[in-house]
C-alpha positions in Angstrom: -17.4 -35.4 -23.4 -20.1 -34.4 -25.9 -19.3 -31.8 -28.5 -20.8 -28.4 -28.3 -22.8 -26.6 -31.0 -22.8 -22.8 -30.7 -26.0 -21.0 -31.6 -25.7 -17.3 -32.4 -28.9 -15.3 -32.1 -29.4 -11.9 -33.7 -32.6 -10.7 -31.9 -34.9 -7.8 -32.6 -38.4 -7.0 -31.5 -39.7 -8.0 -34.9 -37.7 -11.1 -35.7 -35.0 -13.6 -34.4 -32.3 -14.9 -36.7 -30.4 -18.0 -35.6 -27.5 -20.0 -37.0 -25.4 -22.9 -35.6 -21.6 -23.2 -35.7 -19.8 -26.5 -35.4 -16.2 -25.7 -34.2 -14.9 -29.1 -35.1 -15.9 -28.8 -38.7 -15.6 -25.0 -38.8 -19.1 -24.9 -40.4 -22.0 -22.5 -40.2 -25.3 -24.3 -40.9 -29.0 -24.3 -40.0 -29.6 -20.6 -40.5 -33.2 -19.7 -39.8 -35.3 -16.6 -39.3 -38.4 -16.7 -37.1 -41.0 -14.7 -35.2 -39.8 -13.1 -31.9 -40.9 -15.9 -29.5 -38.6 -18.0 -27.3 -40.8 -21.0 -28.0 -39.6 -20.9 -31.7 -36.0 -21.0 -30.4 -36.8 -24.1 -28.4 -38.3 -25.7 -31.5 -35.1 -24.8 -33.4 -33.1 -26.7 -30.8 -35.4 -29.7 -31.2 -34.9 -29.7 -34.9 -31.1 -29.6 -34.4 -31.3 -32.7 -32.2 -33.3 -34.5 -34.8 -31.0 -33.7 -37.6 -27.6 -34.0 -35.8 -28.4 -36.6 -33.1 -28.2 -36.1 -29.3 -24.5 -36.4 -28.8 -23.9 -32.7 -28.3 -24.7 -29.8 -26.0 -26.1 -26.4 -27.1 -24.7 -23.1 -26.0 -26.7 -20.1 -27.3 -26.2 -16.3 -26.9 -27.3 -12.9 -28.1 -26.0 -9.4 -27.8 -27.2 -7.1 -25.0 -29.8 -4.8 -26.4 -33.5 -4.0 -26.5 -34.7 -7.3 -25.1 -32.8 -6.9 -21.8 -32.7 -10.1 -19.7 -36.2 -11.4 -20.6 -35.1 -13.8 -23.3 -32.3 -15.1 -21.1 -34.7 -15.9 -18.3 -37.2 -17.5 -20.6 -34.6 -19.8 -22.1 -32.9 -20.6 -18.8 -36.2 -21.6 -17.2 -36.6 -24.2 -20.0 -33.1 -25.6 -19.3 -31.2 -24.0 -22.2 -27.7 -22.7 -21.5 -27.7 -19.0 -22.7 -25.4 -16.1 -22.3 -25.7 -12.4 -23.1 -22.7 -10.9 -24.9 -21.4 -7.4 -24.1 -21.2 -5.7 -27.5 -18.1 -3.6 -26.5 -16.1 -6.8 -25.8 -16.8 -8.4 -29.2 -14.6 -8.0 -32.3 -15.6 -4.8 -34.1 -17.1 -5.0 -37.6 -15.3 -3.1 -40.3 -17.6 -0.4 -41.7 -16.9 -1.6 -45.3 -18.1 -5.1 -44.5 -21.6 -6.3 -45.4 -23.8 -6.4 -42.4 -26.9 -8.6 -42.3 -28.8 -10.4 -39.6 -27.5 -13.7 -40.8 -23.9 -12.5 -40.7 -24.4 -11.0 -37.2 -25.8 -14.3 -35.9 -22.8 -16.1 -37.4 -20.4 -13.6 -35.8 -22.1 -14.2 -32.4 -21.8 -18.0 -32.8 -18.1 -17.8 -33.5 -17.6 -15.5 -30.5 -19.2 -18.1 -28.4 -17.0 -20.9 -29.9 -13.7 -19.0 -29.5 -14.6 -17.2 -26.3 -13.9 -13.8 -27.8 -16.5 -11.9 -25.7 -17.4 -11.0 -22.1 -20.7 -12.1 -20.7 -23.1 -9.5 -19.3 -23.7 -9.9 -15.5 -27.3 -11.0 -14.9 -28.8 -9.1 -11.9 -31.3 -10.6 -9.5 -34.9 -9.8 -10.2 -34.9 -7.4 -7.2 -31.8 -5.6 -8.3 -33.2 -5.2 -11.8 -36.4 -3.8 -10.5 -34.6 -1.2 -8.4 -32.4 -0.4 -11.4 -35.4 0.3 -13.5 -36.9 2.5 -10.8 -33.7 4.6 -10.6 -33.5 4.9 -14.4 -37.1 6.1 -14.5 -36.1 8.8 -12.1 -33.2 9.8 -14.3 -35.5 9.9 -17.4 -37.9 12.2 -15.5 -34.9 14.4 -14.6 -33.9 14.7 -18.2 -37.5 15.7 -19.0 -37.3 18.4 -16.2 -34.1 19.8 -17.7 -35.8 20.1 -21.1 -38.7 22.0 -19.5 -36.2 24.4 -17.8 -34.6 25.1 -21.1 -37.9 25.8 -22.8 -39.0 28.1 -20.0 -35.8 30.2 -20.3 -36.1 30.3 -24.1 -39.8 31.4 -23.8 -38.8 34.3 -21.5 -35.9 35.3 -23.8 -38.0 35.3 -26.9 -40.5 37.6 -25.2 -38.1 40.1 -23.8 -38.0 38.9 -20.2 -34.4 38.8 -18.7 -33.6 37.7 -15.2 -31.1 40.3 -13.9 -31.6 40.1 -10.1 -29.2 37.2 -9.6 -26.5 35.2 -11.3 -28.1 31.7 -11.3 -31.2 30.3 -12.7 -33.7 28.1 -10.8 -32.8 29.5 -7.4 -35.6 30.6 -5.0 -35.1 34.1 -6.2 -35.3 33.1 -9.9 -38.5 31.0 -9.3 -40.1 33.9 -7.4 -39.2 36.2 -10.4 -40.8 33.7 -12.8 -44.0 33.6 -10.8 -44.2 37.4 -10.8 -43.9 37.7 -14.6 -46.9 39.1 -16.5 -47.4 39.3 -20.3 -49.6 41.8 -22.1 -51.1 39.2 -24.4 -53.5 36.8 -22.7 -52.4 33.9 -24.9 -48.8 34.5 -23.9 -49.7 34.5 -20.2 -51.7 31.3 -20.7 -48.8 29.6 -22.5 -46.3 30.7 -19.9 -48.6 29.4 -17.1 -48.7 26.0 -18.8 -44.9 25.9 -19.0 -44.6 26.7 -15.2 -47.2 24.0 -14.5 -45.2 21.4 -16.4 -42.1 22.5 -14.5 -43.7 22.1 -11.0 -45.4 18.8 -12.0 -42.1 17.3 -13.2 -40.2 18.6 -10.2 -42.8 17.0 -7.9 -42.3 13.6 -9.7 -38.5 13.8 -9.3 -38.9 14.5 -5.6 -41.4 11.6 -5.3 -38.9 9.3 -7.0 -36.1 10.5 -4.8 -38.1 9.8 -1.7 -38.9 6.3 -2.9 -35.3 5.6 -3.8 -34.2 6.8 -0.4 -36.7 4.4 1.2 -35.3 1.5 -0.8 -31.8 2.4 0.1 -32.7 2.0 3.8 -34.4 -1.4 3.3 -32.9 -4.5 4.9 -31.6 -5.7 1.6 -29.5 -2.7 0.8 -28.9 -0.6 3.9 -25.7 -2.1 5.0 -24.0 -1.8 1.6 -25.4 1.7 1.0 -24.1 2.9 4.4 -20.6 1.9 3.2 -20.7 4.0 0.0 -22.3 7.1 1.5 -19.2 7.5 3.6 -17.5 8.8 0.5 -17.8 12.5 -0.3 -20.0 13.1 -3.3 -22.0 9.9 -2.9 -25.5 10.0 -1.5 -28.2 7.3 -1.3 -29.3 7.4 -4.9 -25.7 7.1 -6.3 -24.8 4.5 -3.8 -27.9 2.4 -4.5 -27.5 2.7 -8.3 -23.8 1.6 -8.1 -24.8 -1.4 -6.0 -27.6 -2.7 -8.2 -25.9 -1.9 -11.5 -22.6 -3.7 -10.4 -24.1 -6.6 -8.6 -21.3 -8.7 -7.2 -18.2 -6.5 -6.8 -16.0 -9.6 -6.2 -16.4 -10.7 -9.8 -13.7 -8.1 -10.5 -10.3 -9.4 -9.4 -8.7 -6.0 -9.1 -9.8 -2.3 -8.8 -8.4 -1.7 -12.2 -10.7 -4.3 -13.7 -13.7 -2.5 -12.1 -12.5 0.9 -13.5 -12.1 -0.7 -16.9 -15.6 -2.2 -16.7 -16.9 1.4 -16.2 -15.0 2.7 -19.1 -13.0 5.1 -17.0 -9.5 3.9 -18.2 -7.7 5.6 -21.1 -7.8 3.9 -24.5 -4.7 3.3 -26.7 -4.1 3.3 -30.4 -0.4 2.4 -30.8 1.6 1.0 -33.7 5.3 0.1 -33.8 7.3 2.6 -31.8 4.6 5.2 -31.7 2.3 5.2 -28.7 -1.0 7.1 -28.8 -3.1 7.3 -25.7 -6.7 8.4 -26.3 -9.5 9.5 -24.0 -11.4 7.1 -21.7 -12.8 4.1 -23.5 -16.4 4.8 -22.3 -17.1 1.0 -22.6 -19.1 -0.9 -20.1 -21.7 0.6 -17.7 -22.4 4.2 -18.8 -24.9 4.8 -15.9 -22.4 4.3 -13.1 -19.7 6.1 -15.1 -21.9 9.2 -15.4 -22.8 9.1 -11.7 -19.1 8.8 -10.6 -18.1 11.6 -12.9 -20.7 13.8 -11.3 -19.5 12.7 -7.8 -15.9 13.5 -8.7 -16.8 17.2 -9.2 -17.1 17.7 -5.4 -13.4 16.9 -4.9 -12.5 20.3 -6.5 -14.0 22.1 -3.5 -13.0 22.4 0.1 -9.7 22.1 1.9 -7.9 18.9 2.4 -8.7 17.5 5.8 -11.9 19.5 6.2 -15.1 17.5 6.4 -18.4 19.1 5.3 -21.2 19.0 7.8 -23.5 17.1 5.4 -20.9 14.4 4.9 -20.3 14.1 8.7 -24.0 13.7 9.2 -24.2 11.0 6.5 -21.4 9.1 8.3 -23.2 9.0 11.6 -23.8 5.4 12.7 -21.5 4.0 10.0 -18.6 1.6 10.7 -15.5 3.6 11.9 -13.3 1.6 9.6 -15.4 2.5 6.6 -15.4 6.2 7.7 -11.6 6.2 8.0 -11.1 4.6 4.6 -13.5 7.0 3.0 -11.8 10.0 4.6 -8.4 8.8 3.4 -9.8 8.4 -0.1 -11.3 12.0 0.1 -7.9 13.5 1.0 -6.1 11.6 -1.7 -8.6 12.5 -4.4 -8.6 16.2 -3.4 -4.8 16.2 -3.6 -5.0 14.5 -7.0 -7.5 17.1 -8.2 -5.3 20.0 -7.1 -2.1 18.4 -8.5 -3.7 18.0 -12.0 -5.2 21.4 -11.8 -1.8 23.0 -11.1 -0.4 20.9 -14.0 -2.9 22.8 -16.2 -4.7 19.6 -17.2 -8.0 20.1 -18.8 -10.9 20.1 -16.4 -12.7 17.1 -18.0 -9.5 15.1 -18.0 -9.0 15.8 -14.3 -12.5 14.9 -13.4 -12.3 11.6 -15.3 -9.0 10.7 -13.6 -10.5 11.4 -10.2 -13.6 9.4 -11.1 -11.4 6.5 -12.0 -9.7 6.5 -8.6 -13.0 6.9 -6.9 -14.2 3.8 -8.6 -11.1 2.0 -7.4 -11.8 3.1 -3.8 -15.4 2.0 -4.1 -14.2 -1.5 -5.3 -11.9 -1.6 -2.2 -14.7 -0.7 0.1 -17.2 -3.2 -1.3 -14.7 -6.1 -1.4 -13.0 -5.5 2.0 -9.7 -4.4 0.5 -9.3 -1.3 2.6 -5.8 -1.8 3.9 
């Protein structure tokens, strides 16, 4: 069997830094910095073959970051064996250590050699495209939230207080905003521009939601989406995002592994006889984690055993076994929420715990472990 040379790549949009590690000799060599082009990496591999012979194979890798999957696909198409390393799974660098691109590349090379990393799941091109579409919608939603804050701040600065209701951005509040008038023409013009931005951004979010709903009912995703929307708190957008972000659920051997991948398990910092449990690790996929934490909020409402009309409508036409499994999960999660609430646990702790169990139920649904 040929020996393996491990090439660590510290990649940026402005430069690539590569170095090679020979595990047999425990030696770092052939460190090079180059322009950010995959063709330069292929030339580097050719130089390695000329200087070291052809009796070896090359395994290269880089940390997940700004380049996404593009470099991986470019190298894979040319026959190179490449992996993307999850930064959270790699040994952490001490803050007092010297950090340079060359040292980072060497660290990646050693991680490849000693297998001290977890590889990032590479989605299909279609899944990746859908994921980008969903994240674009979320970016626009963040923009909309910022506009809302600015509108409220503008009204407050100019002595306009909404006292007709308790909540902002209801129909009553929007009607109140439309009826506002300011004595100064410039103020009225500025306020009108703020409202115009709000309605434009709101229209974009609604357009994205409509498109995402259409994708969720396409032939590629409809069957899997119909399974997840049986759960309370999960609609088409959350279901579709969970599917495309996770990819193959069966790559996780247990439900606990899936929850750990989402960063919904508690961390631990123990030494000797003292055991210190920290908050959730927040490692892994932050997008799904945020969506499931939002979904977990709904289990604080309603009575156990009662099914909301909207949920019953979503479940129409779904597999009865999936509905029964989701209803059982709903009852369990509501009981868990109530139990932790009566134990005077902090609200955020309770929501995170419910979100973790919800993730486990989702894994069971998507892998067929519903017994």
